[in-house]
N, C-alpha and C positions, 0 to 999 in steps of 0.2 A: 502496501500500499503507500502512494507517495504524500507529501505534506499537505498534500492539497487535499485530497482526499479522508486526511486525518482528523482536516481543520474542520471539515466538514462536518465528520462527527461528534466533533469533541466539540462544535458549536453548538450542537442538539444532542448534548448527553443530556437523561433525563425528563426530556421534552415532555413527553405524555405525562410523565409522574406531575409534571408542571405550569406553573401559570405563566411560570418565571422564564423567559429567557437572557439567557447572562450575554449570550454576544448579539444577541438579532441586530441591531446596526452597525456593527463593525463591518466596513462595507469599502477597503480600498482592493484597488487592482492587485491581487495575488502574485506575485512572482517566484523562482526560487530563491533569491535573494533575502525576502521577508519572513522571517521568524517568530514565533512567540517567549517570549518574556514570563516567565514566571520565578516567583521564590518561594520556598518553602519554613517554616522555624528559622525563621530572620529574629536574631537579636542583635540589637547595635549596643554599643556600653563606650564612652564617652572615659577614656582616663583619665583620673587627673594625679598629677605628680607634686610628688614634696620639691623636685629641684625639675626648674629647667633644664638644667645642664646633663642629666643625669636621666634615662631614659626607663633604669629599671625603678626607680624609685615613686612606685606608684603607690599612693593613699588612697584613694579609694575610685569605685564605677560609679556613673552616673547614669542611668540606661534610659536610649533614648529612642529605641524602638522595641515590644518586647512581644515576641515569639508571634509574630507576623508570615502570612503568605497572601498569595495573589498570583493572579494568572494574567496575563494581556494579549491577545490576542495579534495574529500576525498585521500587518497594515490597519494602524487604529490609529484613532486621533484618542487619545485620554487625558484629562484631566485627573488633576489633582487638588484635592479640597482640605480644609480646617484651616482651625485658629493659630495664632501664632504659640509657638513655640509646641506644636502639637507633633512636628515630627515630620513636614511633610519635605522637606529640603535634606533630613537626614535620608529619607526614603530611596528620596530620589537620587543623589549621591551612592547609597547603596547600590542600586540599580545598573547607574554608567559608571560602577567603578571607580572614583571619584573621591572616596572619603580620606580624609587628614589621613595623616599618618598615627595621630594622638586616640582617633576613635578607632574601636576592636568592633569588628563582624562575628558575626554564628552562625550558622546556616546556612543554604546556598542560597544565589543565585544562577540560572540560567538560563542562553537563551539557546532554544533548541533543547542538544543535549549536553550543551558545554559548556565549564561556565565560565561566569563574565569577566574574566579575568583573565581567559582568554584569546580574549578580543582584544584589538589594536587600538591604537586612539582617533587613525582611517574609519577605523567603522565606527565610530560614535560621535553626534555630532552635539557639542555640550553648552548653549546660550545661558549665558548668567543672568541677571537681575540687572546689577548697575552696568551697564554699556562701557567699556575701556578702549580707546583708540587710543593710538599718536593721530592726534588733533589736527595736524599741517599735512595729512596727507588726504588727498580725496578720493574720491568713493574708491573711481576705478586704482591709483595706485596703491591704497588699501587691498584691496583686493589682487591685485597683481602681486604686492610683499608677501602678502599671506597665500597666495599659490604656493609662491617659490617655497616656500616651508615646510606648507604640510604634504603638496601634493608627489608621486613617487617620481624619484630621480629621475628615471628613466623617460618622463611625460617631454616633447619636443617643448620649443622655445612658443612655437605656432597652435599648439594644442591645448596647451597652455592659458596663451591671450584665446582661444578659442570660448573655454570655459569659461572662465572670466567674462567674456561679451556674453554667453549665452547664458548665464543667471542671471546677468546684468539687464538685459533683454527681459528674463524668463519673471523677476521681480519686480519689473517696473521701476528700476531705479532708471532710465537715459536723460529724466531731467535732470539730477542732481550725481550723474557718475566724474563729472569733473567739479566740482560741487569740492572744496576742503570739511572732510569731517565737524572738525570745529572740538572744543574740551569742556566742557562744564569750568565754568569759573575764568574761562581765559577770557579777558578784555570784555568782562562780564554778558559772552553771549554765547548761545552754542549756532554753529554756522549750518547744521539741519536741524529739521523737526526729531521731537522725539520719537515719532513715528516712523518718521527713515530714518533714525539710529537705530531701529529696533530691526530693520526690514535688512538694512548694514548688519548687523549681528548673523541674523538670519544666510545671509549670501555667505561669509565667512564661514561656517559650517556648514555649508554645501559645497563648500569646493571637492570634499573625497568624496563627495554622493554617498553617505555614509549613510547607512540600513534605521538605523534609529536618531531622531533627535532627541536631546532633555533640554528643554527649555523653563528656567527658573522663575514665575512670574513676567511671564513677555509681555503684558498689559499693563504694569501695574505703572501708574504714572502718565496714563494716556485716558483722550478724553477717547467717548464711545461709539466716534467713529473713526478713529485709529485704530481702538483696540479689534472694533469686528473684520479688519484689514488686514490687523496680524494673523487672526484666527483665519479670516478664510485664507489667506497663502497655508496657515498650517494644514487648513485640508485639503487645497490642494494640493501640498504635496504628499498627504497620502492617497491621495483619491488619482491621482496623472501618474506619478512614482511610484508608491507600491510602499512609500517609508511607511513605519512608527513613531511618533510623535508624542511625546508625551513631556506637559508640562503643566507648572505650580500655579493655580489662577485663583484669583484673589476677590470673590466677591461679584462676580458675573451676573447679569440679566439674567433672565429668561430666557431671549428667545439667543443671547450665545450661547450661554451651555446647551440649548440643543443641539451644537452643532457638534459638538462629543460623541462619541461611538460609547467613550466608559467614564464612570467617575466614581472615582477611590475618594472616599473622608477619612481621611486621617485624624485621631483623636487621643491627645496622652498617649503616644506611642502606639496605640492599637489602629484596628481599622474597624470603622464603625460601618463604613457600607461600601460594595462595590458594583459596578455593574451599569445597564445602560439611565442617564440622567433622568430619562422620562418615570423609570420607579424608582428613584428614592425617595418620592413623595409619599409614595403607596406603601412602598416599606415602614418611616415614618410612622405611618398611622394606622399600620399594624402593631407595633410596640408603643400607640398608648400617646403620639403626640404629632397632631393633627395640625397640619398647613390651614393659618384663614383665607377666608377670602380675600381676592384679589392682592394676597402677601407676594413681596417676589420669592420665589423660592427659595435660592440660594442662598437669601438673607434670615431664613427663617433656618437653612440647614445650618447658618454657620450661628446663628443664636442660639439654636440646640444645644450643638457640637461647647460654645462656650460655659455651659451652664455648666463647670466640672462638677459641683456639689450635687444634682439632682440626676442629668440625663445622659449626661456620657460612659460611668459607666456600666448602666442599663443599654443603654443601647449597642455597643460594642459588646457585652455579651447574648442581647438578640440576635447579630449579626453572625455570631461565631455558633448557631447553631437553627441559619437561617439556612434555606435554601441555596440562597445568594452565591453562599458559603459551602455550601454542597457543591454546586456545581461548578465554582472553583477546583475544592477537591480532584471531581471526577476528572476534570480537565488536566490536574498535573499526572493523575494516577493514571493516564488515557494518553500522556506525550507520547507521538511514536518515537524509537531508539533508531538512531540510524546514523551515517559517517555523513555526519557535517561538515566535514572537513574539505569533502569534497568542491564545496558550495563556493561563489566566486567572493561571495564575501569575505571570505579567507583567503584572498590575493594575496599573493604573495609583496605588501608594501614597501619600497625601499626609501629609508628617509632619507633626504639630502647631505651630501657628504660636510664633514663640519668643515672646509674652507668658504663653501656655498654659504651656508650658515650665518656661516659667521664675518664675510661679507656683505650681503644684504642688511644683515642685525647693525654694521658698523653703517655701512650707508644712513641709512630710515635715522640715528643717530646723527651724522653730520646734515642729513637731509631736515632734523628739529633745527640747528643752528642757524641755519640759511635760513629759513624761512623762519622762522621765530627769533629772529637776532637781538631781543632788546636786552636779556641777562645780558649773554656776551656784551651789547657794545655799550651799557650802564660800566661796567665793570672796567673799558678801557676807557671811557672818559674816566671813570674814577682816578683811576693810573695817571691819567694825562696829568690831570689835575692835580694829586698830592706829587708827577712829579717836577709840574714847574714852580710848587710853591717853596720844594727842596731846592732844584735849583738858584730860583733869588736870595734863598735866604744864606748861600754857599757862592751863590754871585760875586768874585771877585777875591775870595778869601781862601783856594786854594792854590799854594806856593810852598816852594822848597825853604821854606824859612824857618827859624822854632814855632811860631805865631802859627804857622800852615800846618804842621803834623796836626793839633788836631783837629784841624776843618778838614785833612786827608781821611782820618779816623774818623769823621763824623758821616762822610759820606756813603765812606762801607758800611756803616751801621745800618745807614739809612734803605741802603741797597742791598742788605740783607734781610733786615727788620719789615721791609715791605713784602719782600717776596718768600715769608717765614708767616707769619701769622695768620694774614685774609685771607691766601689760597688754601689754608690749611681747614677754616672755618669754613668758609665756601663750601667746597666740595661735604663737607660733613651735612650743608644743611640740603644740597644738591639730591646727593645719591638715594635719602629715605621718600625723594615725591615718582624714583623711575621703580620705587620696589611692586607696588599693586598692579600695574603692568607689565612686568618680569613676571609676578605670582602664577597670571595671568596666565599668562606665553607657555610659562616654565609645565604648571599645570598640565595643563594640555600638551604635552609633550613637542612643540615649535622647536626649542635648544635646550640645552643645559645651561645651568648654571655658568660652568667656564668660557662656554659662549658669549653671554652677556657681561661676563665681568673683562675679558679681554678686549671685546668692542665697546663696552664704555673708556677704555683705560687707552683703546686708538684713535677714538672721537674726541680725547680732551687735547690731545696730543699738540695739534695745532693755538689754543687756548694756553698751552704752557709756555709754547716758544713766543708766540707774539706782544701777551702783556709783559713777560719782564725784558722783552728786548725795548720794547718802543718806552717802558721807563725808564731802561740803560741807558737807553741813546739820549733821553733829553737829558736828566739828571748828570751823563758823561760832558755832553757839549757847555750847557750849562757852567756850570764846575770847571770846568777848563782843565780837565785830568788830565795823563799825558798826550799826547800827539803821533801816537804808535798807533799801527792799523793789528801787530798782532799782540798786543796790551787793550786793544779795546774788545778785539774779538774774543780773548782770552776770560773778560770782564762780564760778557752778553752769556757766555757759557756759563759760568760758575754761579750768575744768578737767575738762569734758566734752573739750574740741576738743584739752585735751591731752594725753588717755586716742589718741583720735580717732587723733589724727597718731602718736601711739607705735604704734599696731595695726596703721596703716598699714606704718610702717617695719619692723615685726618680717615681716609679710606678705610685703613690698619684699626684704628681704635672705635668708629662704627661699626666695623664688622665683626670685632672682639665682643662689644659687650652689647650689638641689636638694639639699641637705644640712642637716640641721640642727645639725652639728656644724662644716660650713663654716662657716655661718652665725653660729653663735653665737662662733667663731673674731673674727669681723672685726665684731662689731657690737659686741661689748664698748670694744674700745676706741673704737671712731666713738661710742657715747655716752658716756665717759668726755672725750672733748673738745666735745661738743654741753651737756657742762654743767659742762666748766671755762668755754667763752664763756656763762658763764649771766648775768657781771656783777654775781655772784657772791664768785667768787673771785680774779678781777682785771677790773680796771677797761677798761671799754669801751674807752677814750681811749687804753690801752697797749699793745692790742692791735693785732700786725703788719699791714701793710697787704693783706699776703697771707694773711688768713683772714679778713677781713671779710665774705667771702664765703659762709665759712662758719656766723658772725653770724647773718646774713640768713637762716637755714635752723636754726639754733637754736631749735625751737619753747618748748625749757629756756629759753634766756634770754625771749622772745617772751612766753611764759607769764607767766613770773616778771614779768620789766619789764610786762607789763601790770595785772595786781595790785598792784604797788608804784602807776601810779599811780593806776589807782582808788580805793586805799585811803586816798591823801595828797595828792590834786591838792586837795580843795577844806579839809583842813585848816589852818588860818587860823595858830594857836597851839597851840605847845609848851612847855608847863610846863621850868624849868629848876630846877637845884637846886646848891647852890653848894659840895656837898660833892664833886661829882665836875670830877673832874680830867679833861676832854676839852673839845675845840668845843662847845660851844652849838648844836642848830639850832633856829631859832624858829618853822619853819614849814614843811608840805609839801612846798614847793618847795624848798629848800632839802633834805630827802632825799633827795628825787630828782635833783638836783644832783648830792649825793656818791657817787651811783652813777654818773651821768651818762646819765640817763634824761631821755626828753621828755616834756609832759605830753600835745604832742598824736598821743604816738604812738600809745594808746592802742586805737581805733579800728580804723586800719591794722592793728597789729600780732593782732587776732584774726581781720581778714579775711585777713592772713598764713596765719595758721592754718592756715584753711580751704583754702587753694591749696595751701600744704603737702601737704596731708593728700590730697587732688586728683592731684599730682604724685608723692607718691610709691605711690600705686592703680596712677598710669597706669603707672608705669614694672614694676610688683611684675602688673598686669595684662597687660603687653605678653610677658614675660617666661616669666608662669605657659602664658600660649596657646602662644607658641614650643615649650616644653618638651614642653607634649600633644602638638602635630605633628609633634615630633622625635623622642614616646614615651623623653623624657628623667626622666619626673617620676620620684622614688622617693621 
């Protein structure tokens, strides 16, 4: 017996003994890729840990789903409803194999005769409640980008573009295909309407032609017309493409609810009803809860399920022994076992190569900077303003005299300080803003944590070069430092490395602590110690031996010493003034000796800054990847 015949048998199970027909409205075009989805003895617990770092330190478990079972026939449009906290999202996440690491699942969820975790990401589309996009992309650019990450790497460029064009045409996105998506909070406006953004979310999930589409409250926040449009699209996906669409829906109108083939009501972690929507009110009447005349049936259902003291437990208990529940058990027990691996739904999907993912992700971040340069422009203008003010302060004061020594060292201090603190705290504020979209795409399997991290670092390289270069050029010229191309070039290199190491330190503290507030708490005293040990505020010779290791990683000290050596090493004469009542430093070597700096340390210090940059990023990388895998990013 083939699956189509089995579906007919299951759909009519116990028909002669019951006026209820569980699957009477299920009516998509059946195809071989359309399989039933069912679950038995499903218990889901949230593991509450004593320590967020130790996965084994579980102190208690909170039950989210309590021994539920259910059956969704092939090619169905299914609505899941229930009050807040009832377990709707947990149930759908369990069916889609999307439960986070700290959630424990017991029981079985199967598609056909295989556990749901045997399916790949491309077999499922999962549309989240809150839309997250790269706002600078147009609709077409977004779909092209997602297609290059989601679709099989053997897909040709022409076929990929044809797939995107077909989805745009099918979902009616032609009018806004070249319109930027925009982002919530971006200049106080959203480029696309709420309904259009929901449809773009549908389009994104349909790129791989998934057999199952899960939608978390796709109509929330939409007006009645837009909600109707979204549900009509879901209905069309079921009827014309043979997909199974399961969605959580919040208080729909009676007309909207009637479109669905199956309604699943969840209350207090249990199933309160599962069957045709038009029989839900009859079931409630049969257990003693009658819907008043001219009352919205969805509102009545939600009201009953929200009253935990009176109705919830009794309704769930009555449903467990009802004929609706019996039909579900019969459908599960009559499921035909056969070799599902022969279906094309299990086709050997090959994900794009890692360099391809890295290229497209890096390109997206560069495009974000180009199309929304507001932050970068403000930072550059800030650098220019500070550089001009510093340059005016030192204008005409930097001379090879006893008085000029202090001015020289003041310029070096400002070159280091401005590229030490500001970049570090700036990157610590920027990284958390990218995490929500990363978590969404990481969970969907578009790319891994290392790819995201490396793409971010690469995209930040132009900023790390341009900002310190502009700052250094302005101060160098206005202060009148050495007219030597080699000295100028190395000065720029040192300030670039200073900013690079500072940003790496910002990344490291952010990813070690996983919280911006915690990171700021610990990075501030660390920065102060690093600056104090720079050789400016305390002579290096007087530093206790147990702090020497901090001196070796103080990129503030390394940069300051390197600049001092670079500009004083070839100075053979410094004019003395009889008016000054201080020791006279006759040449550059004596200046270096005063700070306990050694001329031979110039290049080693530059190399050390490179190694510190690599070391900080290595620690940051490990912490970030570990947190991503443990689902600890916040």
